[in-house]
N, C-alpha and C positions, 0 to 999 in steps of 0.2 A: 719128600722136596728134597733137594738139594740145594749146594752154593758150588761156584762157577769155580771151584776146586777140587769139587766132586767129597765133600764132606756132607755128612746128614743133617738135616736140621729133624731135631726130636718134637720140639715145639715151636710155634710161632703166633706172636700176636702181633696188632696193629695198637701204636702207643701214643698220646699225645698230650703230653706233659708243657705245660703254658708255662708253668713258674722258674722251669729250668730250661724253655728255648727248643725240647727236645720232641720232633713230629717225626716217625719212623717206624721200625719192627725192631722187633726186641724179640731172643729167642733163646733156643739151647742148639748148640752144635755140636752133635755127639763124634768129638775124638778118636775114641776106640771105637773100632767095631762091633758095636753088642754089647756094649757096656757100661751102663748109663753111670756109673763112677764116676767117667771120665771127662762129663758135662759138663761146656762154657757157657755161660751165658752171655751174650752179645749183642750189639744192638747194629741195626742200616739205617739209612736216613730213608729220605720218603722218595728218593730213587734207585731203592734195596739195594744200593752199597755201601759197603763195610765206614764203619767209624772205629775207629781205633786196635783194627785187630787184619790178621790176615790169610782168617777162612776164604775168602769171595765173596764174590755178591749173591743176591736171591736167585735160583733157575727158577724156571716153571717148570712141573711134573710136565711131561710126555715125550714123544719123539724127537721134537729138537730146545736144544736147552736152548731156552729166547730168556733174554734179562729181563725182567719185572720190574717193568718203573710203574710207580706210583699207586694207584688202583687197581691198575690191570690185575693183581695178584686173584683178585674173588672175581673177576669179568668172567668165566669161565659157567661160578658158580650160582652170574646172579641170571646170565644166559640160559642155563638150564631148566631155573623153576620160573620159567614164562611158558 
């Protein structure tokens, strides 16, 4: 999975922290290709837009770079299991 600016997302998880008022996604962006030492932990809001960083929005895997909104990130997995 990549960001809209071409960075690879090494890890992504959905987060809901009611006490801090944050709901969205948290993940590691691989800033230096093939070197996990330089991974940066960043957050995106529930619409996959960046929060406090310039690494870009989350984009879906596949031939078209489609910006993911909300829960659509997992819609392919849900459809595939039926």
